[in-house]
C-alpha positions as CSV (number, residue, x, y, z in Angstrom):
1,M,-14.2,-67.9,-24.5
2,T,-11.2,-66.1,-23.4
3,N,-10.2,-64.7,-26.4
4,S,-13.6,-63.6,-27.0
5,F,-13.6,-61.4,-23.6
6,S,-10.1,-59.9,-24.7
7,V,-11.4,-58.9,-27.8
8,R,-14.3,-57.2,-26.3
9,R,-12.0,-55.5,-23.8
10,Q,-9.9,-54.3,-26.6
11,H,-12.6,-52.7,-28.4
12,L,-13.8,-51.4,-25.0
13,L,-10.5,-49.8,-24.5
14,L,-10.3,-48.6,-28.0
15,I,-13.9,-47.0,-27.5
16,L,-12.4,-45.0,-24.3
17,I,-9.4,-43.7,-25.7
18,L,-11.2,-42.1,-28.8
19,A,-13.9,-40.9,-26.5
20,I,-11.6,-39.6,-24.0
21,P,-10.8,-36.6,-26.5
22,M,-15.0,-35.6,-27.2
23,L,-15.1,-36.1,-23.3
24,L,-12.8,-33.4,-22.6
25,G,-14.1,-31.2,-25.3
26,I,-17.4,-31.5,-23.9
27,F,-16.3,-30.9,-20.4
28,C,-14.2,-28.1,-21.4
29,K,-17.2,-26.5,-23.5
30,M,-19.3,-27.1,-20.4
31,D,-16.9,-24.9,-17.8
32,Q,-17.1,-21.7,-20.2
33,P,-20.9,-21.3,-19.6
34,I,-20.6,-22.4,-16.1
35,K,-18.4,-19.3,-15.3
36,A,-20.7,-17.1,-17.4
37,E,-23.2,-18.4,-15.1
38,K,-21.6,-17.9,-12.1
39,A,-20.9,-14.1,-13.2
40,K,-24.3,-14.0,-13.5
41,V,-25.3,-15.2,-10.2
42,N,-22.6,-13.2,-8.3
43,F,-24.3,-9.9,-10.5
44,K,-27.7,-10.8,-9.1
45,N,-26.4,-11.2,-5.6
46,Q,-25.0,-7.9,-5.9
47,V,-27.9,-6.2,-7.2
48,L,-29.8,-7.7,-4.3
49,V,-27.3,-6.1,-1.7
50,L,-27.6,-3.0,-3.6
51,Q,-31.3,-3.3,-3.0
52,Q,-31.1,-3.9,0.5
53,T,-28.6,-0.5,1.0
54,L,-31.5,1.5,-1.0
55,D,-34.4,0.2,1.1
56,R,-33.2,-0.1,4.6
57,D,-30.3,2.5,5.1
58,L,-30.9,5.3,2.2
59,Q,-35.0,5.4,2.3
60,S,-34.7,5.4,6.2
61,A,-32.3,8.0,6.5
62,I,-33.8,9.9,4.1
63,A,-37.5,9.5,5.7
64,K,-36.0,10.7,9.5
65,G,-34.5,13.8,7.7
66,D,-31.2,12.7,8.7
67,P,-28.8,14.3,6.5
68,A,-25.5,12.9,7.6
69,A,-27.1,9.2,7.3
70,T,-28.2,9.9,4.3
71,K,-25.0,11.1,3.1
72,K,-23.5,7.4,4.6
73,A,-25.8,5.5,2.8
74,F,-25.6,7.1,-0.4
75,L,-22.2,6.7,-0.5
76,E,-22.4,3.2,0.1
77,L,-24.9,2.6,-2.4
78,R,-22.7,4.5,-5.0
79,S,-19.8,2.2,-4.0
80,E,-22.0,-1.0,-4.6
81,Y,-23.1,0.2,-7.9
82,K,-19.8,0.7,-9.1
83,W,-18.9,-2.9,-8.1
84,I,-21.1,-3.9,-10.8
85,E,-21.1,-1.0,-13.1
86,Y,-19.2,-3.0,-15.7
87,Y,-22.0,-5.4,-16.1
88,I,-25.2,-3.0,-15.8
89,E,-23.4,-0.7,-18.6
90,Y,-22.5,-3.5,-21.1
91,F,-25.9,-5.6,-20.5
92,F,-28.4,-3.1,-19.7
93,P,-26.9,0.8,-20.9
94,S,-30.4,2.0,-21.0
95,T,-31.2,1.2,-17.4
96,A,-27.8,2.1,-16.8
97,L,-28.8,6.1,-17.8
98,M,-31.6,5.7,-15.1
99,L,-29.4,4.6,-12.6
100,N,-26.6,6.8,-13.1
101,G,-27.4,9.4,-15.6
102,A,-26.4,12.7,-16.1
103,P,-28.8,14.8,-13.9
104,I,-30.0,16.7,-17.1
105,D,-33.1,16.2,-19.1
106,E,-32.9,13.6,-21.9
107,I,-34.5,14.9,-25.1
108,E,-35.5,12.7,-27.8
109,L,-35.8,15.0,-30.9
110,G,-37.7,12.3,-33.4
111,E,-40.2,11.5,-30.4
112,N,-40.7,15.1,-29.3
113,L,-39.9,13.6,-25.8
114,V,-38.6,14.8,-22.5
115,E,-37.3,12.5,-19.9
116,S,-36.6,13.7,-16.6
117,P,-33.4,12.6,-15.1
118,A,-32.8,10.2,-12.3
119,G,-30.7,8.0,-10.4
120,L,-27.6,8.6,-8.4
121,Q,-26.3,11.6,-9.9
122,V,-29.6,13.5,-9.3
123,M,-29.9,12.0,-5.9
124,E,-26.3,13.3,-4.9
125,E,-27.5,16.9,-6.5
126,L,-30.6,16.8,-3.8
127,I,-28.5,15.4,-0.8
128,Y,-25.5,17.2,-1.4
129,N,-27.7,20.9,-1.3
130,D,-28.5,23.2,1.5
131,A,-32.2,22.6,0.9
132,F,-31.7,18.9,2.1
133,A,-34.8,19.4,4.3
134,E,-37.4,20.4,1.0
135,N,-35.7,17.7,-1.1
136,K,-37.3,14.9,1.1
137,A,-40.0,14.0,-1.1
138,E,-38.3,14.3,-4.3
139,L,-35.5,12.1,-2.8
140,L,-38.1,9.7,-1.4
141,N,-39.4,9.7,-5.4
142,E,-36.2,8.8,-6.9
143,V,-35.6,5.8,-4.3
144,K,-38.7,4.7,-5.4
145,K,-37.6,4.9,-9.1
146,M,-34.2,3.5,-8.5
147,R,-35.9,0.1,-7.0
148,L,-38.5,-0.2,-10.0
149,N,-35.1,-0.2,-12.3
150,L,-33.5,-2.8,-10.2
151,E,-36.3,-5.1,-10.4
152,R,-36.2,-4.7,-14.0
153,V,-33.0,-5.5,-14.1
154,L,-33.2,-8.8,-12.4
155,R,-35.9,-9.7,-14.9
156,Y,-33.9,-9.3,-17.7
157,N,-30.9,-10.7,-16.2
158,E,-33.0,-14.0,-16.0
159,Q,-33.4,-14.1,-19.4
160,Y,-29.9,-13.3,-21.1
161,T,-27.3,-15.7,-21.9
162,V,-24.0,-14.1,-21.3
163,T,-20.9,-15.1,-22.9
164,D,-17.4,-15.2,-21.7
165,A,-16.3,-12.9,-24.4
166,Q,-19.1,-10.5,-23.4
167,L,-18.0,-10.5,-19.8
168,F,-14.0,-10.1,-20.9
169,D,-15.4,-7.0,-22.9
170,A,-17.4,-5.5,-20.3
171,A,-14.3,-5.5,-18.3
172,R,-12.1,-4.2,-21.0
173,L,-14.7,-1.2,-21.4
174,E,-14.9,-0.6,-17.7
175,I,-11.4,0.1,-17.7
176,F,-11.6,2.7,-20.1
177,R,-14.3,3.9,-18.4
178,I,-12.4,4.5,-15.2
179,T,-9.8,5.9,-17.5
180,S,-11.8,8.6,-19.0
181,L,-14.8,8.8,-16.7
182,G,-14.3,7.4,-13.5
183,I,-11.3,9.1,-12.0
184,S,-12.4,12.6,-13.2
185,G,-15.3,13.3,-11.2
186,F,-17.9,12.9,-14.2
187,D,-20.7,11.2,-12.4
188,T,-20.2,12.1,-8.6
189,P,-19.1,16.1,-8.9
190,A,-20.6,17.1,-5.7
191,A,-19.5,14.0,-3.4
192,L,-16.0,13.9,-5.3
193,Q,-15.8,10.0,-4.4
194,S,-14.4,9.2,-8.0
195,I,-11.5,7.9,-6.5
196,P,-12.8,5.4,-4.1
197,E,-15.3,4.6,-6.2
198,A,-12.6,3.7,-9.1
199,G,-11.7,1.2,-6.6
200,S,-15.2,-0.3,-6.0
201,A,-15.3,-0.5,-10.1
202,L,-12.2,-2.6,-10.1
203,W,-13.2,-4.7,-7.1
204,G,-16.1,-5.8,-9.4
205,I,-13.5,-6.8,-12.3
206,K,-11.4,-8.6,-9.9
207,Q,-14.3,-10.7,-8.7
208,L,-15.0,-11.7,-12.2
209,M,-11.3,-12.3,-12.9
210,S,-11.3,-14.7,-9.8
211,L,-13.9,-17.0,-11.9
212,Y,-11.2,-17.4,-14.5
213,G,-8.5,-18.4,-12.0
214,D,-5.6,-16.0,-12.9
215,D,-3.0,-15.0,-10.0
216,E,-1.3,-12.5,-12.2
217,T,-4.3,-10.4,-13.1
218,N,-5.9,-10.1,-9.7
219,N,-2.7,-9.4,-8.4
220,L,-2.3,-6.4,-10.6
221,I,-6.1,-5.3,-9.9
222,E,-5.3,-5.7,-6.3
223,K,-2.1,-3.2,-6.4
224,A,-4.4,-0.8,-8.3
225,I,-6.8,-0.7,-5.9
226,T,-4.2,-0.2,-3.2
227,Y,-2.7,2.8,-5.2
228,L,-6.3,4.2,-4.8
229,S,-6.9,3.5,-1.0
230,R,-3.7,5.0,-0.5
231,N,-4.4,8.5,-2.4
232,P,-8.0,8.9,-2.0
233,D,-7.9,13.1,-2.3
234,F,-9.8,13.9,-5.2
235,N,-7.6,17.1,-6.0
236,Q,-4.2,15.5,-5.5
237,F,-4.6,12.1,-7.0
238,D,-1.7,11.2,-9.5
239,R,-4.2,10.4,-12.3
240,L,-1.4,9.9,-15.0
241,A,0.8,7.6,-12.4
242,F,-2.1,5.6,-12.1
243,I,-3.4,5.4,-15.6
244,T,0.0,4.4,-16.8
245,G,1.3,2.4,-14.2
246,Y,-1.7,0.6,-13.2
247,L,-4.8,0.7,-15.6
248,Q,-2.8,0.3,-18.6
249,P,-1.4,-3.1,-17.2
250,V,-4.6,-4.5,-15.5
251,S,-5.7,-4.0,-19.2
252,K,-3.3,-5.7,-20.8
253,A,-3.2,-8.5,-18.5
254,I,-6.9,-9.3,-18.9
255,N,-6.5,-8.7,-23.0
256,N,-3.7,-11.7,-21.9
257,L,-5.9,-13.9,-19.8
258,R,-8.6,-13.9,-22.4
259,K,-6.1,-15.1,-25.4
260,N,-4.9,-17.8,-22.8
261,L,-8.0,-18.9,-22.6
262,E,-9.0,-18.9,-26.3
263,I,-12.0,-16.7,-25.7
264,S,-12.7,-14.7,-28.8
265,T,-13.3,-10.6,-28.7
266,T,-16.8,-9.5,-29.6
267,A,-18.4,-7.0,-30.9
268,S,-19.5,-4.5,-28.4
269,G,-21.1,-1.2,-29.9
270,S,-18.2,0.7,-29.0
271,T,-16.5,2.5,-32.0
272,L,-12.8,1.2,-30.3
273,R,-11.7,-1.9,-32.3
274,D,-12.9,-4.9,-30.7
275,D,-9.3,-6.0,-29.5
276,A,-8.2,-2.5,-28.6
277,I,-6.6,-2.9,-25.0
278,D,-5.7,0.6,-24.6
279,L,-7.4,3.9,-25.4
280,F,-4.3,5.4,-26.2
281,E,-2.5,2.9,-28.3
282,V,-2.0,3.5,-32.1
283,Q,-4.9,2.7,-34.3
284,A,-7.4,2.5,-31.2
285,F,-10.4,3.5,-33.4
286,N,-12.5,1.8,-35.8
287,L,-13.2,4.8,-38.2
288,N,-15.7,2.9,-39.7
289,G,-17.5,2.6,-36.4
290,F,-18.4,6.4,-37.2
291,V,-20.1,5.8,-40.4
292,G,-23.7,4.7,-41.1
293,N,-23.2,1.7,-43.0
294,A,-20.8,-0.4,-45.4
295,T,-21.1,1.7,-48.3
296,A,-19.5,4.5,-46.3
297,Y,-16.2,2.8,-45.3
298,I,-13.2,4.5,-45.6
299,S,-10.4,3.8,-48.0
300,K,-7.0,5.4,-49.1
301,E,-8.5,6.1,-52.6
302,K,-11.4,8.0,-51.0
303,I,-8.9,9.5,-49.1
304,L,-7.3,10.9,-51.8
305,L,-9.9,11.9,-53.4
306,G,-11.6,13.7,-50.9
307,K,-8.4,15.6,-50.1
308,K,-8.1,16.8,-53.8
309,L,-11.9,17.7,-53.5
310,F,-11.3,19.8,-50.1
311,N,-8.7,22.1,-51.6
312,D,-10.1,22.5,-54.9
313,P,-12.5,25.7,-55.7
314,I,-14.5,23.6,-58.2
315,L,-17.3,23.1,-55.7
316,S,-18.2,26.8,-55.4
317,N,-20.1,28.2,-58.1
318,Q,-18.1,31.2,-58.6
319,G,-14.8,29.0,-58.3
320,N,-13.0,31.4,-56.1
321,R,-13.5,29.2,-52.6
322,S,-12.9,25.9,-51.3
323,C,-13.2,24.0,-48.3
324,A,-9.4,25.0,-47.5
325,S,-10.3,28.5,-47.8
326,C,-11.8,28.6,-44.5
327,H,-9.9,25.3,-42.9
328,H,-6.3,26.3,-43.1
329,E,-3.8,23.0,-42.6
330,G,-1.2,25.1,-40.6
331,K,-3.8,26.0,-38.3
332,A,-5.2,22.5,-37.5
333,F,-7.9,23.2,-40.2
334,S,-9.4,26.4,-38.5
335,D,-8.5,29.8,-39.9
336,G,-7.5,32.1,-37.1
337,L,-10.3,34.5,-37.3
338,Q,-12.7,35.4,-34.6
339,K,-15.3,34.5,-37.1
340,A,-15.5,32.8,-40.5
341,A,-14.9,35.0,-43.4
342,A,-18.4,35.4,-46.0
343,M,-18.7,35.3,-49.2
344,T,-19.7,38.7,-49.3
345,Q,-16.4,41.0,-49.3
346,G,-15.8,42.3,-45.7
347,K,-18.8,40.1,-44.3
348,Y,-18.6,37.5,-41.6
349,L,-20.4,34.5,-40.6
350,T,-22.1,34.1,-36.8
351,R,-19.4,31.6,-35.7
352,N,-16.0,30.7,-35.4
353,T,-14.5,28.4,-37.7
354,P,-13.9,25.0,-35.7
355,T,-10.8,22.7,-36.2
356,L,-11.6,19.7,-38.6
357,T,-9.0,17.7,-37.0
358,Y,-10.7,14.9,-35.0
359,A,-14.0,15.9,-36.3
360,G,-14.5,12.1,-37.6
361,L,-14.6,10.8,-34.4
362,Q,-17.9,12.6,-32.9
363,R,-21.7,12.0,-33.6
364,G,-22.9,15.7,-34.4
365,F,-21.6,18.3,-36.3
366,F,-21.6,22.4,-36.5
367,Y,-21.7,24.1,-33.0
368,D,-25.3,23.4,-32.8
369,L,-25.3,19.6,-33.6
370,K,-27.4,20.3,-36.9
371,A,-26.0,17.6,-38.7
372,G,-26.1,14.3,-38.1
373,T,-22.7,12.9,-40.4
374,L,-19.9,14.5,-42.1
375,E,-21.6,13.7,-45.3
376,D,-24.7,16.2,-44.2
377,Q,-22.4,18.8,-43.1
378,A,-20.2,18.8,-46.2
379,L,-24.1,19.4,-48.4
380,D,-24.9,22.1,-45.9
381,V,-21.6,23.9,-46.2
382,V,-21.1,23.7,-50.0
383,H,-24.9,25.2,-50.6
384,H,-24.6,27.8,-48.1
385,K,-24.5,31.2,-49.6
386,Q,-21.9,32.8,-47.6
387,E,-19.9,29.7,-46.9
388,M,-19.4,28.3,-50.6
389,D,-22.3,29.4,-52.6
390,G,-22.3,26.1,-54.5
391,S,-24.4,23.5,-55.6
392,L,-23.5,19.9,-55.6
393,D,-25.3,19.3,-59.0
394,E,-23.3,21.8,-60.8
395,A,-20.2,20.6,-59.2
396,T,-21.0,17.2,-60.4
397,K,-21.4,18.4,-63.9
398,R,-18.2,19.9,-63.5
399,I,-15.9,17.3,-62.0
400,N,-17.7,14.9,-65.1
401,Q,-16.0,17.0,-67.2
402,S,-12.3,16.1,-65.9
403,N,-10.5,13.1,-66.9
404,I,-8.3,13.1,-64.2
405,Y,-11.4,13.2,-61.9
406,R,-13.0,10.3,-63.4
407,K,-10.1,8.2,-62.8
408,E,-9.6,8.9,-59.3
409,I,-13.5,8.3,-58.9
410,S,-13.4,5.2,-60.8
411,S,-10.5,3.9,-58.5
412,A,-12.2,5.0,-55.2
413,Y,-15.6,3.6,-55.8
414,Q,-14.9,1.1,-58.5
415,N,-16.8,2.5,-60.7
416,K,-15.6,1.9,-64.4
417,N,-16.8,4.6,-66.0
418,G,-15.7,7.2,-63.3
419,D,-19.0,9.2,-62.9
420,V,-19.5,11.4,-59.6
421,D,-22.8,12.0,-58.2
422,S,-23.4,14.4,-55.1
423,W,-23.1,11.6,-52.3
424,K,-19.6,10.8,-53.6
425,I,-18.6,14.0,-53.4
426,Q,-20.1,14.1,-49.8
427,H,-18.7,11.1,-49.0
428,A,-15.1,11.9,-50.2
429,L,-14.5,15.0,-48.5
430,A,-16.1,12.9,-45.5
431,S,-13.3,10.3,-45.9
432,Y,-10.8,12.6,-45.9
433,I,-11.8,14.5,-42.8
434,R,-12.1,11.2,-41.1
435,S,-8.4,10.8,-41.7
436,L,-7.4,14.1,-39.8
437,S,-7.0,12.0,-36.8
438,P,-3.4,11.4,-36.4
439,F,-3.1,10.9,-32.6
440,S,0.8,12.2,-32.8
441,S,0.8,14.3,-30.2
442,K,3.8,14.3,-27.0
443,F,1.1,13.4,-24.8
444,D,0.3,10.1,-27.1
445,A,3.8,9.1,-27.3
446,Y,4.0,9.5,-23.3
447,M,0.9,7.1,-22.9
448,R,2.4,4.7,-25.1
449,G,5.4,4.2,-23.0
450,D,8.0,7.4,-23.8
451,K,8.3,8.7,-20.6
452,T,11.2,11.2,-21.8
453,Q,8.2,12.9,-23.4
454,L,6.1,15.1,-20.6
455,S,8.0,17.5,-18.3
456,A,6.8,17.8,-14.8
457,S,5.0,20.9,-15.5
458,E,3.0,19.1,-18.2
459,K,2.3,15.9,-16.0
460,K,1.0,18.5,-13.7
461,G,-1.7,20.2,-16.0
462,F,-3.0,16.7,-16.9
463,N,-3.8,16.0,-13.5
464,L,-5.5,19.2,-12.8
465,F,-7.3,19.1,-16.1
466,M,-8.9,15.4,-15.3
467,G,-9.4,16.7,-11.5
468,K,-9.4,19.9,-9.8
469,A,-10.4,21.8,-13.0
470,R,-12.8,19.4,-13.6
471,C,-11.8,19.9,-18.0
472,G,-12.0,16.5,-18.5
473,S,-15.6,15.7,-16.9
474,C,-16.8,17.5,-20.3
475,H,-13.9,17.0,-22.7
476,F,-13.5,13.1,-22.6
477,A,-10.1,11.6,-23.0
478,P,-8.6,10.6,-25.5
479,I,-9.9,12.4,-28.1
480,F,-10.7,15.4,-25.5
481,N,-14.3,16.6,-26.9
482,G,-17.5,15.8,-25.7
483,T,-17.9,12.4,-27.3
484,Q,-18.1,10.0,-24.2
485,A,-16.0,6.9,-23.5
486,P,-16.1,3.9,-24.0
487,L,-18.8,3.5,-26.5
488,F,-17.9,7.0,-28.2
489,A,-22.1,6.9,-29.1
490,K,-23.0,10.5,-28.5
491,S,-21.6,13.6,-28.7
492,E,-22.8,16.5,-26.0
493,A,-23.5,20.1,-26.0
494,E,-23.1,22.3,-23.0
495,V,-24.8,25.6,-21.8
496,L,-21.6,27.8,-20.4
497,G,-22.9,31.3,-20.9
498,V,-20.1,32.5,-23.0
499,P,-20.3,36.4,-23.1
500,N,-20.5,38.7,-26.2
501,Q,-17.3,40.7,-24.8
502,P,-14.6,39.4,-23.1
503,D,-16.0,41.6,-20.0
504,T,-15.9,40.4,-16.8
505,I,-17.4,43.5,-14.9
506,N,-20.5,44.5,-17.1
507,A,-20.7,40.6,-19.1
508,R,-23.8,39.7,-20.9
509,V,-24.6,36.4,-22.7
510,D,-23.5,36.2,-26.4
511,T,-27.1,36.5,-28.5
512,D,-26.4,33.3,-30.4
513,L,-29.3,30.6,-28.8
514,G,-26.8,27.8,-30.2
515,R,-29.0,24.6,-30.5
516,Y,-32.2,26.8,-29.1
517,T,-32.2,27.8,-33.0
518,L,-33.0,24.6,-34.3
519,Y,-34.9,23.4,-31.3
520,N,-37.1,25.2,-29.1
521,Y,-36.5,23.4,-25.9
522,P,-35.8,25.9,-23.1
523,Q,-32.7,23.4,-22.1
524,Y,-30.9,24.2,-25.3
525,K,-30.8,28.0,-24.8
526,Y,-27.1,28.9,-25.4
527,A,-26.3,25.2,-25.7
528,F,-23.1,24.7,-28.3
529,K,-21.4,21.2,-29.0
530,T,-18.2,20.5,-26.9
531,P,-15.5,20.7,-29.7
532,T,-12.0,18.6,-29.3
533,L,-9.3,20.3,-27.3
534,R,-6.5,18.6,-29.5
535,N,-4.4,21.1,-31.3
536,I,-5.8,23.9,-29.4
537,T,-2.8,25.8,-29.3
538,K,-2.9,26.1,-33.4
539,T,-7.0,27.4,-33.2
540,A,-7.2,30.4,-31.6
541,P,-9.5,32.7,-31.0
542,Y,-11.7,30.7,-29.1
543,M,-15.3,29.5,-28.1
544,H,-18.4,29.4,-30.6
545,N,-17.9,33.2,-31.0
546,G,-14.2,33.3,-31.0
547,I,-14.6,36.1,-28.3
548,Y,-11.3,34.7,-26.3
549,Q,-7.8,35.3,-27.7
550,S,-6.0,33.3,-25.5
551,L,-6.0,30.1,-23.6
552,E,-5.6,32.4,-20.4
553,Q,-8.6,34.2,-21.0
554,V,-10.6,30.5,-21.4
555,L,-9.4,29.3,-18.3
556,D,-9.9,32.4,-16.4
557,F,-13.7,32.1,-17.7
558,Y,-14.0,28.5,-16.5
559,N,-12.2,29.3,-13.4
560,R,-14.8,31.8,-11.9
561,G,-17.5,29.6,-12.8
562,G,-18.4,30.3,-16.4
563,G,-21.0,32.6,-17.3
564,M,-22.9,32.8,-14.2
565,G,-19.5,33.1,-12.4
566,I,-19.2,36.7,-14.2
567,G,-22.9,37.8,-13.5
568,I,-24.9,36.1,-16.2
569,H,-28.0,35.0,-15.0
570,L,-28.9,31.5,-16.7
571,E,-31.3,29.1,-15.2
572,N,-30.1,26.3,-17.5
573,Q,-26.3,26.7,-17.3
574,T,-25.0,23.2,-17.3
575,L,-21.5,24.0,-16.5
576,S,-21.0,24.2,-12.8
577,A,-21.0,28.3,-11.7
578,D,-18.8,27.6,-8.3
579,P,-15.4,28.6,-8.7
580,L,-12.3,25.9,-9.3
581,N,-10.0,28.3,-7.1
582,L,-7.2,27.4,-9.6
583,T,-4.0,29.4,-8.9
584,K,-2.2,31.3,-11.8
585,A,0.8,28.3,-11.3
586,E,-2.2,26.1,-12.2
587,I,-3.6,27.5,-14.8
588,K,0.1,28.1,-16.5
589,E,0.1,24.2,-16.0
590,I,-2.9,22.9,-17.6
591,I,-2.0,25.3,-20.5
592,S,1.2,23.7,-20.5
593,F,-0.6,20.1,-20.9
594,L,-2.9,21.4,-23.6
595,H,0.3,22.3,-25.7
596,T,1.1,18.3,-25.5
597,L,-2.0,18.0,-27.3
598,E,-0.6,19.4,-30.3
599,D,-0.1,16.4,-33.5
600,R,3.6,16.6,-34.6
601,N,2.9,15.1,-38.1
């Protein structure tokens, strides 16, 4: 019996030994969702705090007609929102627009729907306004709308399953959001609270990272928050030092923690690579994220074919014009003319020729955003009577007669017989243009660690660009166009009030109605796409009508407050009409920074 008991004991011991790894695995797996669930609970609690501030403090102050108390409560509300911005933007992007979207009408063209803006930015315009008393009813209505949106968030949050991978991705994207938008004053142009609010956003990330028990990451976040608290002045804040010395190390530490915990990356909807840890790193973007489907993915063979077609007049019916006729590589694929030359000798088109560099990193094409893809743009240009006077059907016939082209098409599209069709021509051209995003400037080298690249003047210029001059609130880093980080899901158009002549005394708005020509919404009158500023030193003259010959003229226009600042009355101007009060020295420093955006290969 003793032997039998001993055997059973040995069997039990063996079972326990074999079971330990399995049990540890179960407990480890259980630990992961526990942290994610804790993050959900923390988010819920913070939303409840936000609701309390909204109802108890802000609504009360507005109802009493107390401007000072209203501003105080409003700033507290914004700070609390920023604490959970990473979570709301990631899991509730549509609601985020209603909570803190731009204070302009949102137009859904496909549904013929105009949605009025709502949320914190709308409140800010009403609060930081001389007509505060008159805005009381509207402000109370905004409070009501925000309450409903927060209640919706809480209901949906209960239903969501949140993963560790998603939370780390949300934190990663929030660092990018702070880098590109948060410290530029993008969503707080009147209160100018973007510096302390960046600290609030980082506190939210710190709370999240604390769940995963990493002192190094939290210490770096605390250092970033301390730097912000010690340097709160919007105009004087050193954004370049903050990004490179604080945000980039925080992002790297978060990524290292994710790897150490063996948490995978996840697809977030951003066109950045899922494992990109810095907006400015080499190949941060996934170019295929800007195409519709896998059949349109880019390849070396498609790029080479597209480059050849781009430079070949075979696409025009007269055989005398190619894409390169108006897009000169030496001028960053612009042409140096005020307006593009037409096919008819001595005639010109209605708009300036834009650069094609970085054109693939946007969501709309042409100045009026009439094309949704580069493929659509190529179709339009080839068939335009005064641009190329071509026909893709006819070009297809000519190209199919070339054995050289057939061989290259076969290689690019895995098509044995090498036949081309209209779509392949469009797509090859688009693939080539998508490749024209080298990110090889002095500025890029500096942001990647080579601190010898920028002079003191160029550094000051970047800080002015992202701060006092407000350039970065429309030309979003790192592309410096109107495609907003960190998702890069939409390209913006702005109403600037560009004049028809470089005249600041008797200024009149240019007669080109922009997007309004295509869509008869009053909000679209004189609206034009915000282009990239990369390689801008090569692409003069400037603006959609080429009216300004120098960057000094352009900066003077913005410094005065755009069209309204030079006497043009536009009810729908989206650019602030307030003067920037930039000195001549500051304008010179901004221009010196813009020179650093010139690609070097």
